[in-house]
C-alpha positions as CSV (number, residue, x, y, z in Angstrom):
1,M,-24.5,-8.7,31.8
2,N,-24.8,-9.3,28.1
3,Q,-24.6,-5.5,26.2
4,D,-27.8,-5.8,23.1
5,F,-27.3,-4.4,19.9
6,D,-28.5,-4.4,16.2
7,I,-24.8,-4.4,14.5
8,I,-20.9,-5.3,16.1
9,I,-18.0,-3.8,14.5
10,V,-15.1,-4.9,15.7
11,G,-12.0,-2.8,14.7
12,G,-12.3,1.2,14.9
13,G,-9.9,1.6,12.2
14,A,-10.8,3.5,8.6
15,A,-13.3,0.4,7.5
16,G,-14.9,0.1,11.0
17,F,-15.9,4.1,11.3
18,F,-16.7,4.3,7.5
19,T,-18.9,1.2,7.4
20,A,-20.6,2.4,10.8
21,I,-21.6,5.8,9.9
22,N,-22.9,4.8,6.6
23,I,-25.2,2.2,7.6
24,V,-26.6,4.8,10.4
25,E,-27.5,6.8,8.5
26,K,-29.1,4.7,6.0
27,N,-31.5,3.7,8.4
28,P,-31.0,5.8,11.6
29,K,-32.8,3.0,13.6
30,L,-30.3,0.9,13.7
31,K,-28.4,0.3,17.4
32,V,-24.4,0.1,16.2
33,T,-21.4,0.0,17.8
34,I,-18.0,-0.3,17.4
35,L,-15.3,-2.2,19.5
36,E,-11.5,-1.3,19.5
37,R,-8.3,-3.0,21.3
38,G,-6.5,-0.5,22.0
39,A,-6.9,2.8,23.8
40,E,-7.2,5.0,20.9
41,V,-9.3,4.4,17.5
42,L,-8.0,5.3,14.3
43,Q,-4.5,5.2,15.2
44,K,-3.1,4.2,11.2
45,V,-5.8,7.0,9.7
46,R,-3.3,9.2,12.5
47,I,0.4,8.0,11.3
48,S,-0.6,7.5,7.1
49,G,0.7,9.7,4.5
50,G,3.4,11.4,6.8
51,G,0.6,12.6,9.0
52,R,-1.7,14.2,6.4
53,C,-3.9,10.8,5.4
54,N,-3.4,9.8,2.0
55,V,-7.9,9.2,1.4
56,T,-8.0,8.0,-1.9
57,H,-6.0,8.5,-5.7
58,A,-7.2,10.6,-8.8
59,C,-8.5,7.2,-10.6
60,F,-12.0,7.7,-11.2
61,E,-12.7,4.7,-14.3
62,P,-13.2,1.3,-12.3
63,N,-11.3,-0.6,-15.2
64,E,-8.1,1.6,-14.2
65,L,-8.5,1.3,-10.4
66,V,-8.0,-2.5,-9.9
67,K,-5.3,-2.7,-11.4
68,F,-2.9,-0.8,-8.3
69,Y,-3.9,-4.3,-6.6
70,P,-1.4,-7.4,-6.3
71,R,-4.1,-8.9,-4.9
72,G,-7.9,-8.5,-5.2
73,E,-8.0,-7.2,-9.2
74,K,-10.5,-9.3,-10.1
75,E,-13.3,-9.0,-7.2
76,L,-13.0,-5.0,-6.4
77,R,-13.9,-4.7,-9.9
78,G,-17.7,-4.5,-9.2
79,P,-17.6,-2.8,-6.3
80,F,-15.8,-0.2,-7.6
81,H,-18.4,0.2,-10.2
82,Q,-20.8,1.2,-7.1
83,F,-18.3,3.6,-5.0
84,C,-14.8,4.7,-6.1
85,S,-12.7,7.8,-5.8
86,G,-14.8,10.0,-7.0
87,D,-17.8,9.1,-4.8
88,T,-15.2,9.2,-1.8
89,I,-14.1,12.7,-2.5
90,E,-18.1,13.7,-3.0
91,W,-18.8,11.8,0.8
92,F,-15.9,13.5,2.8
93,E,-17.2,16.7,0.7
94,K,-20.5,16.9,2.2
95,H,-19.1,16.0,5.8
96,G,-17.3,18.9,5.8
97,V,-13.6,17.3,4.3
98,E,-12.6,19.0,1.0
99,L,-9.5,17.0,-0.4
100,K,-7.0,18.3,-2.7
101,M,-5.0,16.1,-5.7
102,E,-1.3,16.1,-5.8
103,D,0.9,15.5,-9.3
104,D,1.1,12.3,-8.6
105,G,-2.3,11.7,-8.0
106,R,-2.8,11.2,-4.5
107,M,-5.5,12.9,-3.0
108,F,-5.1,14.7,1.0
109,P,-7.4,16.6,3.2
110,V,-6.7,20.2,2.1
111,S,-5.7,20.8,5.8
112,N,-3.1,19.0,4.5
113,S,-4.1,16.7,8.4
114,S,-5.3,13.3,8.8
115,Q,-6.9,14.9,11.9
116,S,-9.5,16.2,9.3
117,I,-10.5,12.8,8.9
118,I,-10.4,11.6,12.4
119,D,-12.7,14.5,13.4
120,C,-14.8,14.1,10.4
121,F,-15.5,10.2,11.6
122,L,-15.6,11.4,15.2
123,T,-18.4,14.4,14.9
124,A,-20.4,11.6,12.9
125,T,-20.1,8.8,15.2
126,Q,-21.0,10.9,17.7
127,K,-24.6,13.0,15.5
128,L,-25.6,9.6,15.0
129,G,-25.3,7.9,18.1
130,I,-22.8,5.1,17.3
131,K,-21.0,4.2,19.9
132,I,-17.3,3.8,20.1
133,L,-16.1,0.9,23.0
134,T,-12.3,1.2,23.3
135,G,-9.9,-0.8,25.6
136,Q,-12.2,-3.8,24.1
137,S,-9.7,-7.1,22.7
138,V,-12.2,-9.8,21.3
139,Q,-11.5,-13.0,23.1
140,S,-13.8,-15.1,21.1
141,I,-17.2,-15.2,18.9
142,F,-19.6,-17.4,19.1
143,K,-22.8,-18.2,16.9
144,K,-26.1,-19.2,18.5
145,D,-29.7,-19.3,17.0
146,N,-28.3,-17.1,14.3
147,I,-26.9,-14.3,17.6
148,W,-23.4,-13.4,17.5
149,K,-21.9,-13.4,21.0
150,I,-18.9,-11.6,21.2
151,E,-16.7,-11.5,24.7
152,T,-13.9,-9.2,25.5
153,Q,-11.9,-9.5,28.3
154,S,-14.2,-7.2,30.2
155,E,-17.6,-7.5,28.9
156,N,-20.3,-9.8,26.7
157,Y,-21.8,-8.4,23.5
158,I,-25.0,-9.6,21.9
159,A,-26.0,-8.5,17.8
160,E,-27.8,-10.1,15.0
161,K,-25.1,-8.6,12.8
162,L,-21.2,-8.8,13.2
163,I,-18.7,-7.1,10.8
164,L,-14.8,-7.9,11.0
165,A,-12.9,-4.7,10.5
166,T,-10.2,-5.3,12.0
167,G,-7.3,-5.6,9.2
168,S,-4.4,-7.9,9.9
169,N,-4.8,-8.9,12.8
170,P,-4.0,-12.9,13.5
171,K,-6.0,-13.6,15.8
172,I,-9.0,-12.7,14.7
173,W,-7.9,-14.5,11.6
174,E,-7.1,-17.7,13.8
175,M,-11.1,-17.5,15.6
176,L,-12.2,-17.1,11.9
177,Q,-10.5,-20.1,10.6
178,T,-12.7,-22.3,13.3
179,Y,-15.7,-21.1,11.6
180,G,-14.1,-22.6,8.6
181,H,-13.1,-19.8,6.9
182,A,-10.0,-20.1,5.0
183,I,-6.9,-17.6,5.7
184,V,-4.0,-17.2,2.8
185,S,-1.2,-17.0,5.7
186,P,0.1,-13.1,5.8
187,V,3.4,-11.7,4.0
188,P,4.9,-7.8,4.0
189,S,3.6,-5.8,1.3
190,L,4.9,-2.4,1.1
191,F,8.2,-2.7,1.6
192,T,11.7,-1.1,0.9
193,F,14.9,-3.4,-0.1
194,N,18.3,-3.6,2.0
195,I,21.3,-3.0,0.0
196,K,24.9,-2.3,0.7
197,D,26.9,-1.4,-2.6
198,S,29.7,1.2,-2.6
199,R,27.9,2.5,-5.8
200,I,25.1,4.0,-3.9
201,K,26.6,4.4,-0.5
202,E,27.6,7.7,0.0
203,L,24.3,9.2,-2.1
204,P,21.0,8.9,-0.2
205,G,18.6,10.8,-1.1
206,V,19.2,10.8,-4.4
207,A,16.4,9.7,-6.7
208,A,16.3,8.8,-10.8
209,L,13.6,7.4,-13.0
210,A,14.3,4.0,-13.0
211,T,13.1,0.5,-14.2
212,V,14.0,-2.2,-11.8
213,K,13.6,-6.1,-12.3
214,V,14.2,-9.2,-10.1
215,K,16.0,-11.9,-11.3
216,D,15.0,-14.8,-12.3
217,T,11.3,-13.8,-12.2
218,K,8.9,-11.7,-14.1
219,L,8.7,-9.1,-11.9
220,E,9.7,-5.6,-13.0
221,S,8.6,-2.2,-12.3
222,T,9.2,1.3,-13.5
223,G,8.9,5.0,-11.6
224,P,10.9,6.8,-9.2
225,L,13.7,4.8,-6.9
226,L,14.9,6.9,-3.9
227,I,18.7,5.5,-3.0
228,T,18.7,5.5,1.0
229,H,20.9,4.7,3.9
230,W,19.8,1.7,3.9
231,G,19.4,1.1,0.2
232,M,16.6,1.8,-2.7
233,S,13.2,2.9,-1.9
234,G,10.5,5.1,-3.8
235,P,7.4,4.2,-5.8
236,A,9.7,1.8,-8.2
237,V,10.8,-0.9,-5.4
238,L,7.3,-0.8,-3.8
239,K,5.3,-1.6,-6.6
240,L,7.7,-4.8,-6.9
241,S,7.5,-5.5,-3.1
242,A,3.5,-5.3,-4.1
243,W,3.7,-7.2,-6.5
244,G,5.8,-9.6,-5.1
245,A,4.8,-10.2,-1.9
246,R,5.2,-13.8,-2.1
247,I,7.9,-14.7,-4.4
248,L,10.4,-12.1,-2.2
249,H,9.3,-13.6,0.7
250,D,9.7,-16.9,-0.3
251,K,13.1,-16.1,-1.4
252,N,13.8,-15.1,2.3
253,Y,14.3,-11.1,1.2
254,Q,17.6,-12.2,-0.3
255,F,17.5,-12.0,-4.1
256,T,19.1,-9.6,-6.8
257,I,17.9,-7.1,-8.8
258,F,18.6,-5.6,-11.9
259,V,18.4,-1.4,-12.4
260,N,18.3,0.6,-15.5
261,W,19.0,4.4,-14.5
262,L,17.6,5.2,-17.7
263,N,14.7,3.7,-17.9
264,D,13.7,2.3,-20.7
265,I,17.2,3.0,-23.1
266,D,18.1,-0.2,-23.5
267,T,22.7,-1.2,-23.6
268,A,22.6,-1.8,-27.3
269,D,21.1,2.2,-27.7
270,T,23.0,3.5,-24.9
271,E,26.6,2.5,-26.0
272,K,25.6,4.1,-29.5
273,K,24.8,6.9,-27.3
274,L,28.1,7.3,-25.2
275,K,29.9,6.8,-28.6
276,E,28.2,9.7,-29.9
277,L,29.8,11.5,-27.2
278,K,32.4,10.7,-27.1
279,Q,33.1,12.4,-30.4
280,E,31.0,15.7,-29.2
281,H,33.0,15.7,-25.6
282,A,36.2,14.3,-26.5
283,K,38.3,17.2,-24.3
284,K,36.1,16.9,-21.6
285,A,36.0,14.8,-18.4
286,V,33.5,12.0,-17.9
287,S,32.6,11.8,-14.6
288,K,31.9,15.8,-14.7
289,K,28.8,16.2,-16.2
290,S,25.5,13.5,-16.2
291,P,24.6,13.5,-20.4
292,F,21.7,12.1,-19.0
293,D,18.6,13.2,-17.3
294,F,19.5,12.3,-13.7
295,P,21.9,13.6,-10.9
296,N,25.6,14.1,-11.2
297,R,26.5,12.3,-8.3
298,L,25.1,9.3,-9.1
299,W,26.5,9.3,-12.7
300,E,30.2,10.3,-11.2
301,S,29.7,7.2,-9.1
302,L,28.5,5.0,-11.7
303,V,31.6,6.1,-14.0
304,L,33.5,4.8,-11.5
305,A,32.6,2.2,-11.0
306,S,32.9,1.5,-15.0
307,G,36.7,1.5,-14.3
308,I,36.9,4.7,-15.7
309,E,39.0,7.6,-13.1
310,A,37.7,10.9,-12.1
311,E,39.7,12.9,-13.9
312,T,39.9,10.5,-18.1
313,K,38.8,12.5,-21.0
314,W,35.6,11.2,-23.5
315,A,38.9,10.7,-26.1
316,D,40.3,8.5,-24.0
317,L,37.9,5.9,-23.0
318,S,38.8,2.2,-24.8
319,K,36.2,0.4,-26.3
320,I,35.7,-2.4,-22.6
321,Q,34.9,1.3,-20.8
322,L,33.0,2.2,-22.9
323,Q,30.4,-1.6,-22.4
324,N,31.1,-0.9,-18.6
325,L,29.4,2.0,-18.8
326,A,26.6,1.2,-21.0
327,N,26.0,-1.8,-18.7
328,Q,26.2,0.0,-15.2
329,L,23.9,2.6,-16.6
330,T,21.2,0.4,-18.1
331,N,21.4,-3.7,-16.4
332,G,23.2,-2.1,-13.0
333,T,23.3,-5.8,-11.0
334,F,22.5,-5.0,-7.2
335,Q,22.1,-7.4,-3.9
336,V,19.4,-6.9,-1.9
337,N,19.6,-8.7,1.4
338,G,16.7,-8.4,4.0
339,K,13.6,-5.3,3.8
340,S,12.7,-2.4,5.7
341,T,8.7,-1.4,6.8
342,F,7.9,1.3,4.3
343,K,7.4,3.9,7.4
344,E,4.9,3.4,9.5
345,E,2.7,2.0,6.7
346,F,2.8,-1.5,7.3
347,V,0.9,-3.5,4.8
348,T,0.6,-7.0,5.1
349,A,-0.4,-9.5,1.7
350,G,-3.0,-12.1,3.1
351,G,-6.0,-12.8,5.3
352,I,-9.3,-14.7,4.4
353,D,-9.5,-16.2,1.3
354,L,-11.6,-14.3,-1.6
355,K,-13.5,-17.2,-2.5
356,E,-15.4,-16.8,1.0
357,I,-16.7,-13.5,0.1
358,N,-19.6,-12.2,-1.6
359,F,-18.6,-9.0,-3.3
360,K,-21.9,-7.7,-3.4
361,T,-22.5,-7.5,-0.2
362,M,-19.2,-8.0,1.8
363,E,-20.7,-10.9,3.6
364,S,-19.0,-14.3,4.2
365,K,-20.9,-17.3,2.2
366,L,-20.5,-19.0,4.8
367,H,-22.3,-17.3,7.7
368,E,-25.0,-15.7,7.5
369,N,-24.8,-11.8,9.2
370,L,-21.0,-11.7,9.0
371,Y,-19.2,-9.1,7.3
372,F,-16.1,-8.6,6.1
373,A,-14.3,-4.3,5.6
374,G,-10.9,-3.3,4.9
375,E,-7.9,-5.1,4.9
376,I,-8.9,-8.0,7.1
377,V,-9.7,-10.1,3.3
378,N,-7.0,-10.6,1.8
379,I,-6.9,-7.8,-0.8
380,D,-4.0,-5.4,-0.8
381,A,-2.9,-2.5,-3.2
382,I,0.5,-0.5,-4.0
383,T,0.7,2.8,-2.0
384,G,-0.9,6.1,-3.1
385,G,-4.6,6.0,-1.3
386,F,-5.5,2.9,-2.7
387,N,-5.9,0.8,0.5
388,F,-8.0,3.3,2.3
389,Q,-10.6,3.4,-1.3
390,N,-10.5,-0.1,-0.5
391,A,-11.8,0.6,3.1
392,W,-14.2,3.0,1.9
393,T,-15.5,1.0,-1.2
394,S,-16.3,-2.6,1.1
395,G,-17.5,-0.1,4.0
396,F,-20.5,1.6,1.5
397,I,-20.9,-1.8,-0.2
398,L,-21.8,-3.6,3.3
399,A,-23.6,-0.6,4.5
400,N,-25.8,-0.6,1.6
401,A,-26.5,-4.5,1.6
402,I,-27.1,-4.4,5.6
């Protein structure tokens, strides 16, 4: 038996739900179902932002917002002029979820729980009569006489319009390739760096505002850098991993980075500053207190790495030791050997080639009545609520078009 719908949405995640709700709110006559392969829906929403769900980012200017997307910057400009972060906040408030902004611009539900978002979506789908079918793993997709037929392991479904909101699902990408769509091969984005180095071994939890560069590339990033048990993380590293997703993948995650712990002060100016400190604090031990705006433990480690013993006084520093210290502070070299996934937030660079999508409607340029929402396309962002914003925007535009 075929189950018959106007619209089938494959993927019970953020993009799938948001799209479904917006479609039926705009046209209650449409019969819409969501097919989810797992036993539960909205699993990624549940764990995102440490279980708090980082819904969006307080960047309200479309031309600024697009700069957070290593892939999709150009394509998202038009869509963000239609539905931006401010619209997201308004939408959720209208649906009973108030959002709050944190100091870094990330926005969360006031409840501090992703359950608020899940409840909001489940309540809305129930109220609108949207059918949610779990345990439905898509085995094949057919198109015949302008009707889409979806086979799962247990059922057949037919619909006039098909929306794919399956995120980074290789099986669905393969099916799309048989329909002529080009897939940009997926590589990980948003990961932390594995580094074994005596300078940071004893410093997990220490953070500093730093600039990080990848040797022999143009990759550079500034922001808080966090030392972890396995190496380095924090926004500075995560941004670098997103912008460098392809380059670092090609290097097999074996590469050298330069860290400037003083962020924007160069080696020459640092050396000058250290000479002044040598005059001012002649009788004090160099390693005792950091003269810069970062933790003492990090300062002490860099002093020792410069060949300066713990008890050495400023007055006794040689020219070479001063130069070494300036270098450790502004141009520390670290070897990266591998990566680790950032929390559970596995983000992939790759997906449907952006040239094959009409960004006014999110419809496939190759097949009528085939639409895409969220991360299934080759768009991804740095951490901070931007990947969700892409899901909301694409879902809204798609719903409007339908």
